[in-house]
N, C-alpha and C positions, 0 to 999 in steps of 0.2 A: 630730814625734810629741809628743802631749800628755803632760804629766807630772802626777802627783797634786799637787793644790794644797797649797802649804806655808802654814801659819798660824803665829800667834805661839806661842812656846815657853811655854805655860802649861798649866793643867789640861785645857783643851780638847784640846790636842795629845795628852795621855796618853789621854783618853777616845776620841779618834779612832783612835789606834793599837790600842787594845783592840777597838774595833768592827771595824777592818780585819782584825785577826788572827782574830777570830771568824768573819767572813765567809769568809776564806781557808781556814779549817779546814773549813768546810762544802763547799767545792768542791775539796778536796784529791784526791778520787777521779777527777776528770776527767783525760782524757788531754791532753797538750800540743796534740794536733791539734785538740781542740775549740775552741781559741782562735786557731788559726794563721790569720793573714791579714796579709800584709805590704803591703797596698795602703792607703795613706792619702794625703790631699791635702797632707800636710806632707813635708818632706824625710825620707827614710828615715834613721833613726838607727842607731847601731852598738851599741846596748845588747845584752847577751846575750839569747838567745831565751827562756831559762827565766824570768828576772825579768819580761820583757815579757809572757809568757803569764800569769804570776801576776797582773800588774796587770789584764790583760783579764779573767781569770777572776774576780777580785775585783769588777770593775765589773758583769759579767754577773750574778753572784750578788746584788749589790745591786738591780739592776733586777728580777730575778725575785722578790726579797723584796717589793719595792714592789708588783708586780702582784698578789701574793697577800694584800696588806694591806687591811684594812677601811678605806675612805675616811674614815669618821667617827672612826677611832682613829689619831692621829698619833703615831708612835714613832720616835725617832731620825731625824727628818726632816732636821735640819741635817747629820747625818753622811752621809745618802744624797745630799743636794744636793752636798756637798763632794766625794764620791766620783765622782759623775757629771758634775760641772761645771755644774749647773743653777742659774741665779740664783734668788734668793728670791722674786721677783715672778712667776715662772712656776709655775703650779699643778702638783702632782704627781698629782692624781686628778681625774677629770671632775666629780665632785660638788662640788669646791671651786672650779671655774673659772667664768668668766662664761658666760652662756647665748647671747650673740649670735653665736658661730661657726655656729650652726644657720642663722641668717639669711644668713650669708655663703654657706653651702652652697646656699641656694635662689636668692639674688638676684645675687650678685657674679659677674662674668665670670671666666673661667679665669685670665687674666694677673693679676688682682687677688688671686685666691685663691693663686696661686703666690707673689706678692710678700708676701702676709701670712704664708704658711708659711715662706718664706725668712727673713723678718725674725725670726720666732720661733726658728727653728733656729740661725741664725747666732750667737746669743748664748750657745749651749750649747757648752762646750769639748770634750766627748768624743763619740765616735761612739756609745757605748753610751747616753749621756744623750740624744742626739738621737733615737736609735732608740726609746727608751722614750717620750719625749714625743710623737713622731710617731704611734706606734701607739695611744697613749692618746687623743690629741686630733685629729690632722690627717688620718689615713688616710681617715676617712669623708667628708672634704670632696671627694674626687676621684671618688666614685660608681663606682669600679671595684674589683672583687675583687683584681686584681693589685696595686693600690696598697697593699694591706695588708701586703705584704712589704717591709720596709725594708732594702735591700741597700746595699753600699758604692757601687755605681753610682748608685742613686737618691739617696743622701746627697750625692754630688758634683753630680749633675744639678740637684737642688733648690737648692743653695746657690751654684752657679757658672755655670749655663747658663740661657739664656732659652728659653721655650717658649710657644707660642700655643694649644696644645691638649693634652689628655691623650695623644692618639696620638703627638704629637711628644715629649712627656716619656717615654712608654713606650719609644719608639725609643731615646732616650738611656739609659734604664734597662737596656736589653738590651745596650748596649755594655759592654765590659770596663772596670772602674774605672781601670785603668792607662792605657787609651786616653783616657779623659776627662781625667785629670790631665795627660797629655802635651799634649792639645789646648788645655786651659785655659792652660798655661804658654806656649803659642805664640800666645796671644791669641784663640783661637776661643771664641765664646760661643753659637753656634747650631748645631743639628743639621745644617741645610742646609750650613753652612760646613764642618763636619767631613766630611760625605759628599762634598762637592766636592773637598776636599783629600786625604782618605785613602781614599775609596771604601770597598769592603768588604774591607779588607786581611786577610790570613791571619795576620799577625804577632800573637803574644800581647800582651795589654795591658801586662804588666810589661816586655816588651822595648821596646815603643814608648816607655814612660816612661823607660827607661834610655837610649835613644838621645837623648832630649831632655836628660836630666841630664848625660850625658857630652859634650854639645855636638856630637854627630854630626849630629843634625837640629836646625837652628837657625831655620828658617822654616817656616811652616805649609805652603807649597807643597811642601816636601821630604818631607812625610808620604807622598807618592806613592811614594817609594823603598821603602816597606814592603810594597807590593803585589807579589804573586808568584803564579805559576801552580801552585806546589807548595811544600810545606815539609816538613822532616824532624822537626818537633817532635811529640812525643806529646801528644795532646789533654790539657790540664789540667796538664802538667808545669810546675812553677815551681821555680826554683833555691832550694835551702835556703840558710840563712845561711852555712853552711860552704862552699857552692859559689859564692857571689856574688863573692868577691874574686878567685878564679881566672878567672871569666868577665870581670870588669872588667879584670884584668891582660891577658888575651888581647886584648881590644878596644884597650886603650891601646898595647900593643906593636905591633899592626898599624897603628895610626895613626902611631906614630913611624917605622915602617918604610916609610911612604909610601903605604899603601893609602888610596885616596880615600874620602871620606865616603859617597858613593852605594854603593860596594862593601861598606862596613862595615854599612850599613843592611840589606843582604841577608843578614846573618848569621843571620837568623831562618829562612833556607832550610836551614841545616845544623844538625848536632847539637852543641850546646854542653854537653850533659849530662856529657861526660867531658873537660871543659876542663883542660888541663895547661899552665899558663903557663911553667913551667921547661922543659918539652920544646919549646914553641914558641920560646923564646929560643935554645935549643941549635940547633934546626933553622934558624932565621933566621941564626944565626952561621955555620953550615955553608954555607948558600947564599951568604952574603956572601963567605966565604973562597973559594968556587968561582967567584965572579964572575958568578953567575946573577942577572940583574936585568932589568927592574924587578920588585920583590916583588909588586906588585899583580897582575901577569900570572900569577905563580906562584899567588897566592891564588885567582885566577879559575879555575885548573885544579884545584888541590889542595883548596881550601876547608878543611874541618875536619881533613883529613889533615895539615895543617901542625902541629897540636898533638896529634893522636891517634897518628900513625905514629911508632914509635921512631926515634931519631936514627940508629941503625945501619942501618936500612932506607933512610933518606934517603941515607946515605953510600954505600950500595951502588948506588942509582940514579944518583947523581952520579959515583961513582968507577968501579966495575966495569962498569956499563951504559953509561957515557959520556954522560949527559945534560949538555948545556952551556947550554941556553937554556930559557926558560919553555915554548916549544913542545915541546921534548924532554920536559920534565916532564909535559906534557899527554899526549904519546904513551905514556909509560911509567907513566901514572897507576895502572894495574892493580897494579903492584908495590908501590905505597904502601899497599895494604891488607894487606900481609904483616906479621905480628907479628915474624917473624924473617926476615932476607934470605936468598936462596939463596946457595950457595957462589960465590965469585968465579970459580972455574975453569969453571963451566958457562957463565957469560956470556962469558968469554974464548974458550971453544971455539966457541960459536955465532957469535960475531963473526968468528972465524977461518974459519968455514965460509961466510962471506959474508952473514951476517945484518946487515941495517940495523936502525935503531931500530924501524921499523914492523914488520918481521918479528920482532924480539925481543919486541915487544908482543904479538904473536899467540901467543907461547910462554909467556905469563904463567902460565896454568893448569898447563902442563907443569912449569915450575920450582917452582910453588907446591906441587905434589903429589909432588915428588921425595923419595924416601926418604932420611932423614938418614944411614943406614948403607950406602947404595949406593956401591960403590967408584967413584972417579972414572974409572978406566981403562975399566971395564965400561960406564959410562953414555956416555962419549965414543965407544966402539966401537959401541954400539947406535945412537947418533945418526948416525954415519957410515954404518952399515948401512942405515938407513931412507932416508937422503938419496941413497944410491948406487943404480945400476942393479942389478936390474931394477925396483926399487920406485919410486925417483925421487919421493919425497914432497916437496912444497913446504913452506915453513915454516908455512903455515896448517895443513896436514895434520899436520905434525910436532907442532904445538901441541896437537893433539887426541890425542896418543899417550902420555899420562901413564902408563897402565897398563903399557905396554911397558918404560918406564924404571924402573918400580918393581922389576922383576925382570929386569934386562938380561942376566943370565947365561944365560937360557933362550931369548933372542930368536932367535939364529941358527938353531937347530934348528926353531923354530916357523915362521920365514919360509921355510925350505927345504921344509917340508910344504906351505905355501900355494903355492909355486912349482910343486911337483910336481903339484898338482891344478889348475893353471892359474888360481890365485887370487892371484897375486903382484902384480897392479897396485895402484897407490897407493890407490885407493878400496876395494879388497878388504882391503888390509892395515889400513886405518883401521877398517873395519867389524868385522873379526875380532878386534879388540882386546877385544871383549866376551867372546870365548871364551878369551882368554889368561888372564883372571882366574880361570877356573873349571876349566881343564884343561891338561894338558901336551901336548907335541908328539906323543907316541906315541898318546895317546887321540884327539887331533884327527885324526891320520892314519887311525886305525881307523874313525872315524865318516865321514870324507870318502870312504874306500874303500867303506864300506858303501852309501853313496848314489850312488856313481859311476854315471854314465849315466842318472840319474833326475832331474837338476836342470836340464835344458835349458830355457832361457827363464825360469828362476825368478829372482825379484828377490833380490838379494844380502841385503837386510835380512831377508827371510823365512828364507833359508837360515841366516844367522848366528843368528837368534833360536832356530830349532829345534835347531841343533847345540849352541849354548850351553846350552840347557835340557837336552839329553840329556847333555852333559858334567856338568852339575850333579847330575842324577839318578843317574848311575852305573849305568845299565842296559845297558851295552855288551854284556856276556856274553849277556843275554837276547835282545837284538836280533841278535847274531851267530848265535845258535842258530836263531831264527825265520827269519833270512835264508837260512840253509843248509837248513832243513827245509821251508820253505814257498815261498821265493823270490817275494816280492811283486813284482807286475808293474811298478809305478811308485811315485813318491814319495807319491801320494795313498794308495795301498794300504799303503805302509810306515807312514805316519802313523796308519793305523787300528790298527796293532799296538802303538802307544804305550801304550794303556790296559792291554795285557796284559804289558808289559815289567816292571811292578812285581812280577809273580809270581815272577820269577827263572828262570834257565835250568833248575834242577832240576824245579820244578813244571811248567814248560812242556814239558820232555822227557817227563814222566809223562803229561801230557794228550795230546801228539801221538803218542807211541810206544805207550803202554799203553792209552789210551782212544780212539785213532783220530780225534782232532780235528785233522786234517791240512790244514786250509784256513783262510784268514783269516775267512771267513764262519762256519765251524763253531766256531772259537775265540771269536769275538765273540758269537755266539748263546748259547754256553754261559756266557760271562762275564756277560752281561746277565741271564741267567736264574738265576744262582747268587748266594747271599747270603754275606756274611761274608768276602769275599776281601781286604779291606783289611788290610795288615800280615802276610799269610800268606807264609811262606818255606819252602823245602825244605831239609832238613838232609842233607848228603852225608857225614856223619861215620861214626861207628862203629855206627849203629843204622838202617841202611836198611830193615830189615824193619818196624821200628816206624813209620817215616815212611810206608811203603806201606800198612800196615794202617790208620793214621789217615786217610790220604788216600782210601783206598777207601771207608771209612765216610762221610767228608764228601762225596765225589763222589756216592754213592748218595742222600744226603739233600739234595743241592743246597744245602748249607750248610757253609761252611768256618769259621764263626764260632768254633767251639770247638777247632779243630785245634791252634793254637799253645798254648792253655791246657792241652789234653790232653797235648801233648808235654812241656811243663814239668812237669806233675804226675807223669807216669810217671818222668821222669829224677830228680825229687826223691825219690820213693819208693824207686827203685832205689839211689840214692846213700845214702839213710839206712840201708837194709838192708845194703848192702855195708860201711859204716862200723861197723855194729853187730857184724858178724862179724869184720871185720879192723880192730882198733883201731890208731890211730896210735901209733907207737913214741915213746919219749922223745927229746927234742932232742939228747941226748948220743950217740946211736948214730952209727956211721960211715956213709959214703956207700954202701957195699955193702948194709948193712941197709936203708937208705931205698930203694934200688933194688929190693930184694926185696919191700919193703912195697908199692911202687907196682905192681909186677908182680902181686902177690897181690890188690891192690885191683881192678885192671883185670879180672883173671880172675873175681873175685867179681861185679863189675858184669855181666859177660857171662852168668854163671850166673843171676843174679837176673832179668835181662832175658829169658832163655830160659824161666824159670819163669813169668814174668808174661804174656808175649805170648799164649799160648793162652787165657788168661782174659779178655783185653781185649774180644773180640767180644761175649761175654755181658754184660760190664759196659756196653759202649756201647749195647747193645740195651736193657738195663734202665734206663739213665739218659737215653735219648733222644739220645745222642751226646756227652754231657759226662762226663768221668771225674772222680770225686771222690777226694781223698786218703784219706778214711776208708774208701771202698770198696776202693781199691787195697791199703791196709794189711790189710784183712780177707782179701783174696785171698792175702796172704803167709802167713797162719796155716794155713788149711785150706780145702778146697773146700766143706766144710759151712758154715764161717763165711761164706764168700763168698756161697753160695746163700741163707743166712739174711739177710744184709745186702741182697742184691738183692731178695729177696722182700719185705722191708720197704720198700725204696726205691721200687719201682714204684707201690704205692698212695700213698706219700707225695707223689710227683711229681704223680700224678693229682689228689690233694686240692688241692695248690697251684694246679694249672691249672683247678680248679673254684672258685678264690677262697677256699679254706679253708686247712687246714694245722694245724701245731702250735699249741697254746694253753697249754702248761704254763708254769709260772713260770720254769723253767730250760731253756734250749735245749741239746740235746746237739750234738755236732760235726756229725752228719749233717744234722739239721734246719737248723742255721745255714748250712751249705754249700748245701743245696737252696734255701733262701729267697734267698740271695745269687745263686744261679745263675738262678732263675726271675725274680727282680725286679731283675736287672742292677745290683746294688750290692755293696758289700764286706761280708765277714763282720764286720768291726769295726763298721760302721754298724748292722748287724742286732743285734749283741749290745749295742751302746751304747743303742739306743732300745727294745729289746724290752720292758722292764719298764713303760715308759710307754705302749706301744702295745697291750698285751694287756688282755683283760677287758671288752671292749665289744661282744661279739657279740650280747648280749641286746638291743641297741638295735634290731635288725631282727627280733626274735622276733614272730611273728604275721603277718609279711608273707608274701604269696604270691609267692614268687620261684622262677623256673626254676633247675634245676641250672646251665644256661648258655643263653644266647641266641645262636643262630648269627649270624654277621656275615661279610660278604664285602667285601673291599677290592679294587678294580680295580687290577691291576698297570699300571705306567706307567714304563717305562724310555725316557726321551726322548733323542734325539740332538741334539748341538749343531749349529747352523748357522753358527757363526763361531768365531774363535780367542779364547782368554782374554786379558784385558787384563793382561799380565804385569807391567807397571810398577806397577799398583795392588796386585797380589799382593806384589811386592817391597816396596812401601811399608809393608805390615803388619810385615814384619821390621824395616824401618828405624824404624818407630814404636816397636817394642819396644826397640830400642837407645836411642832418645831417652828412653823411659820410665825405663830404668835410670839414665841420666845425670841426669834430673830428680829421681828418687827418692832417690838416694844422694848422698853428700857433695858439696856445691858447691865443687869444687876451684878454680873460677875466681871465687869470690865472687859479686859481683853480676852477673857475665856468664854465670851458669848458664843463663839463658833466652834466650841470644843467637839461637838458631836459630828462635825464634818471630818471625814477620813478620805483622803484622796485615793488611797489604795483600793477602796471599794469601787471606784470608777473604772479600775483596770481588771477587776475580777471577771473572768469569762462567764461565770454563773450568776452575775449580778441580776437582781430583780427589784421590783419596787420596794420591797422591805429593806433590802440592803442599802438602797440609795434614798431612803425616806427622808433623812436629814437634808440631803441636797435638794430633793423635791420641795421640802419645806422652805428652803432658801428661795427657790423659784417662786413659790406662792407668796412669800413675803415681798419679794422684789416686784411682784405684780401690783403692789400698792392697793389702792382703793377701787380697782376695777370692779364694777357691780357684779358681773357674772362670777368672778373668782371669789368675791366675798360671799356670794350665795352658796357656792360650793363649800367654803370653809365653815359657814354658819350651820348648815344642816345637810346639804346633799351628800357630803362624804359619809356622814353617819348613816344616812338612809341607804347608801350604796353598800356600806360594810355589812349590813344585816339583810340585804335583799335575798329573796328566795332563790333556789337553784334554777328554776325554770319559769317560763311565762313571759307574757308581753312586757311586764314591768321590768324584768331582768334584761330582756332584749333592748328595751328602750334605754335603760341605764347604760348598757354597754355602748350604744350608739352615742350617748351623751359623753361618755368617757373618751370615746374615739375622737369626738369633736373637740373636747377639752384639750387633749394633748397634741392634736394636729393643728388646731387653729386658735381656739379661744385663749389658751395660756400663752402660746407664742405671740399672739397679737397684743395681749396685755403686757408682756415683757417688752415688746418693741416700744410700747407707750411709756412704761413706768420704770423699767430696770435701771436706766442711766440715772434717773433722779434718786433712786434708792441707793445706788453705789456711791454717788457723789455726796450723799447726805451723811455717810459714815465718817466718824472721827478718824483722824490719821492713824492712830494706834489700832482702831478696829479694822480699818481698811487694810493695814499691813498684816494684821492677824488673819483676816479673811483670805488675803492673797496666799499666805503660806498654807492655809488649809485647802485651797483649791489647786495649787500647783501640783503636778504629778510627782510621785516619789522618784527616787534616784533612777536615772536611766541605766541601761547596761553599760558595761565598761567601754565598749567600742562606739558609743554614741555621744553626741555633744549634749550639753545641758541647755534646755530651752530657757530663754529669757522672755518673760511675759509681763504685761501690765495686768492690773486687776480686771479691766474690761475684757481683755483677751482670755484670761483664765476663766472668767465667768461665762463667756460665750462658749468656750470649749466644754465646760461643765454642763451648761444648758443643753447643748446638742446631745451630749452623752446621756443625760438623765431622761430627756424627752424621747430619745430613741429606745431606751429601756422600757418606758411606759407604753409607747406605741406598739412595741413588739408584744408586750404582755396583753394589751387589749386585743390585738390581732389574734393572739393565741386563744384567748377566751372566746372570741367570736367564731373562731374556727372549730370550736367544740359543738357548734350547732350543726345539725345535719342539713343537707341541701333541702331547699323548699320544695314542696310538692307541686309539680308543674300543673297538676289538674285542679288546683285550688280555685275558688270562686273569685270573682272580680268585684271591686268596689267602683261603682259608676259615679264619675265626677263631672264637673263642668268647668271649662277654662275660658278666659276672655282676656283680651289685651285692652288695657284701660289706662286713662290718665285722670280719672276722677279722684278727688282728694282723699277719699277713704282708702283707696288702694295704696296710697303712700305708706300706710302703717303695716303693709305686708312685710316690709323688711324689718320692722320692729318685732313682728311675730317670729321671723326667722332669726332674729338676733344677729343681724349682719354687722360687720365692723363699720360699714358705711351708713348705719341706720340714722345717724344724725346729720348726714351731709345733704341738707336740703337743696343745695345748689345743683346737685345732680338731677334731682326731680324737676327742677325749674327749667332745665334745658329742653328745647323742643325735640331733640333727638332721643330722649329717654322716655321709657314707659315701663309698666309692669305687666307681666303675664301672670295672672292670679288664677288659682285653682280652688274650687269650693266643693265641699261634700254636702249635697243637698239634704242628706239624711241628718247629719250632725249639724247642718246649717252653720258651718264654720269654715275658715280657711284651711285648706289641706296642703297647700304648697304655693310657691311663687318662683318666678325667674325674672331677671332683668333683661330688657330688650332695648337695643339701640338701633335706630334707623338712620343710616348715613351713607355717604358716598365712599366707596373704596376705589381710588383711582386706578390701582393696578388691575382691577377687574372691569371697570367701566368708568368712562370720563364723567358721566353725569347721572347715571342710574343709581338708585339707592339700594343698599343691601340691609339685611336684618342680621344683627349680631346678638346672639343669645348667650347669657352667662348667669352666674349666681343661681343655679338650679337648686332649690332648697325645699324639699317636702318637710312638713312638720315632723318632729322626731317621733311622735306616737304613730304617725302614718308610715314612716320609714321602718319602724320596728315591726310592723305587721304586714308589709307589702314587699313584693319582689323589687329589688333595686333596679334591675334591668327594665322592667315594665314602666317604672316611674320615669327614668331618664328618656327612654325611647318615645314615650308619649309626649313629653315636653318638646322633643325635637320634631315629632310628627306635626304637632300643632303649629310650631314656628314655620315649618315648610308650608302648611296650609295657608297661613296668613300671607306668606311671601307670594305664593301662587295667585291668590285671590287679588293681590294688589300689584301684580306685575313687577315685583322686585327682581333685582339681578341675581342675588345669591343669599343663602343663609350660611352664616359663619359662626364660629366660636373662637375666643381668643386663647392664646397661651396663658397658663395660670399665673405666670410671672412670679411664682414663689409667694404670692399674696392671696391665695385661695380665691382667685377670680372666677373659677368655674363653679365652685360650691364651697360653702362653709362646712359641709359634711364630708369627712374624709372618704367614706365609701363612695359617694357620688363622684367626687373629684378623681379618685383612683380609677373608677370605671371609665370616665370620660378620657382620662389620659391613656389608659390601656387600650380601649376600643377605638379611639379616634386619633388622639394626638400622636401616639407612638406608631401608628400605621400610616401616617400622612406621607404623601409623596410631594417632593418639591417640583414646581413647575418651572421649566426653563424659560429663558427670556423670549425665545422664538416661538413658544407655545402659549404666550400670555393671553391670547384671545381664543385659544382652542378650548372647546368644551369636552367634558367627559360625560358619559351616561351617569345619571344620578344614583343608580344602584351601585355603580362603581365608587362614586364619591362617598356614599354611605359606608362602604367597606374600607375604602382608602381615601380619606379626605385629601383635598389639595391644599398644600401649604402656600400661603399668600403673604408676601412682604407688604406690610402696611403700617401706618402710624394710627394707633387707636388709643383714645383716652378712656380708661376703664372707669374712672371717677368723673368728676367734672372736667371740662376741657383743660388740657395741659397737666392733668394729675394722673399718676399711675399709668405711664405710657407703655403700651405693648407694641412690639415690633413685628409680631407674627400672628396671622389669623388662619383659621382652618375652614375651608369651604366644604360643607356636607351636602349642599344642594346648589344647583346653578341653573338658571333659566336658559332654555334653548328654543329657538336660536337667540343670540344676543341681539336685542333691539336697541339700536343706537338712540331711538326716541323713547327709551324706557321711562317709566313713570318717575317724575321728580316729586319730591315731598317737601314739606316745610322744613325738614331737618337740614336740607341742603344750604339753607341760609343762615344756620346757626354757627 
């Protein structure tokens, strides 16, 4: 390592120190990493890293100052030369040098040029000095752009190696600098010699150099030892100075222990990142005391586990497990991965049962997952039970039974149930372990009894998967009722009832016994034709009349979406009235007084319920099936007050369904509840944004708008043709667990990200399960995004246990599609950078190593990435995996029946304040951008279901001039087409999209607009937040668009042709508020003919 040149102790020394201090002050803000490079062609010194970096920072600052200096003005040149080690006869600026190097460039052969450059650079003492002079004078001599970058490798290649052409020099430059230093010290001077001796080794350059420095590689022919078919190093990992000594100590201890040099050279195949020399010494002492030799054979088996595995685990392998030779160590190698050893008694018991070392090795996972608090007697009894008749598991099968030994106290009863149902054979016992985790013996018995006689010829894995899922869902009572009431003929018909089981036995009994739906077909037909069944339950408590009344109303409407909310609303009002009449006594009263209080309160609840029940039908009729707390409270005062409230309510609902509604500055309770009901959002959201959303109705004054436009969406309940991929559904729950671990305190320090394995991202067969840890990292990086948090809190769990078929399953798949295509990417765009930058430096470094790809092939270069780049690459990989999986699941639905019935809806273009909340219902990323709504060019096209009396979908509309189509006439630009997810799950996607476009064209025609267009999606989901909708628009319209030439800018096409092949229009369109999310291309799907130069102008032209 070069040192700063020392001079005489005179005034010059003082001046130089002042100069150095000033330059160092200028580079104080640089991070230490900016100067980190421990490759030099001198022996590595042991100076502390901070002073070393300061010296390099000083030299870099001097070189940068020289580059920015006027060549005709020489200031402090002597100081700069001294800092950079540049002799006085070497010019610092091209203007002061001799002109003959240009002749060298033109006439001299490459070896002469190389010799000339080597001679010049070899006289300069520092790398930074050589770098400066090379870039100023010599880079242009090689006539290649790549030669302008002066790296450590090029520095060594120019000064130490021979080359006959630029291609040969470039090949040397691409070598790691450490490799070049190692080769030079072994006497190699040509690239051909290096390739012949080392090939394209995967070992990192610093490791090759260390092998030479430590004397492990002593001859050039021995460089071949560094070749390997694989390696465990993370790309770009280099030991920090604090890690170097432990790594050196590990190597030297292994040498002293007799590990041959060729074996040590293969250390680049293992992970030295967690080198622990003290632990290695303890483990080697343990092996010596146990008489296990030779050590090099142990090393061949254990590799880095010699210094990574705790000594107590090695002691267990040697002692309790009985390993006596290196071959035994190899056999039991799986146990060396344990951070803590299993208890001795389990090994002794397995050996007493006849387990040899090979069999003990197959039980590695079993012992690794053994619960710490499991009683030894229960575990030993469970092992004996599994090994004995009638099950007779072998040790390989026993090794797969870790779940049984986690709860050994329940095993005897569980196995008795399997035997009773002729499922006691060893293969069945191992398979049903999946059910042991989620259910007890009694429930297993009930399910197996339920399907008895219906499983002949069924594959055991199919049976176990179904029973395990039913145990997890907890729908036994519902199935038992359906089994007794309908008696399905076979297992296939029984599975068809699965979609109905979530309704619960109470609601099923109501449907079968009260409504006459007494067959599998009748129940399924009703189920697929009815909306809002997800989450509906039947209450069998003290209010059966209320349940029946609400159910009758919902059944008549074919819509159970309000039933649960109505029930809660009634109970809350009844409870409030009862407490108003019967106040709670003081805490000091005795038990008898409290008993009398509860009796009186219960009596009052019954009275209030009896008073309220007769009023509910009129309320339900007046509100379209949804009970409001304000209306219920009015019913408690007088019938007149109720009638007045209902009389006001009906027109208010009709106004909202027409895209209008309240406009006052203050919302009363009824209006707020109605808006939240119709627009599917919360009262708090309505009240919070009301002031900013009101007052813009005048933007559409003068427009010819219909009260509503009829719209019809074709119903489409599709049936699945295959089973759900349950492992991927469970992977979502697992990813959520990973997210919690990644997001909250790193209890294991730098091992927080241990579950991340970059090689999984390269597996061609990767699926959500294999990348669940990476998906968990994405969820953690999404921060506190409300939608992602809701998925993590409950929705992932609901999705994991969803039924095989039905509207609920279809809706969940649509939600997953939107999650991976838009919601999660949007959340990551918002929060990921904050998450990554919040990591501690050590954690950030560890995460980077876990995200970087494994070693590339021998003929490829090693990528160098920042954490942001590696995270972005991983993000794209994982999201692509999840999107493909959801697409595959959706593809297992058959095509919709084109003869299905239609749902008749009504649409309107509006700027009334209530319509602002449509984008909250659609959960758009722009839902809080009030500035968009306040622009005169912006409006919402809202669609309502008059039967459900709720929002069915929405789209954003902009009315503005597109100069490339018309100088003054306005155009309609439609985007953000978003049906509500429950509607998308039950209707044909094509009919939804086309009906929105039809209405947009109708509005344009009626108002003499120039054209109807849609924007390019811009990679920001501008067409729709729902991936299915966006993909349809892109495929059917954007990809078929034709570019209009400049000489045809005013020419029109038939609108039928435009609908088939839209016209691509170059224009500037702000998709958000003006100036935000600029789009450069629009697509015309309709155009007015003929073009009227006096086309209608609108208020939007002035915005």
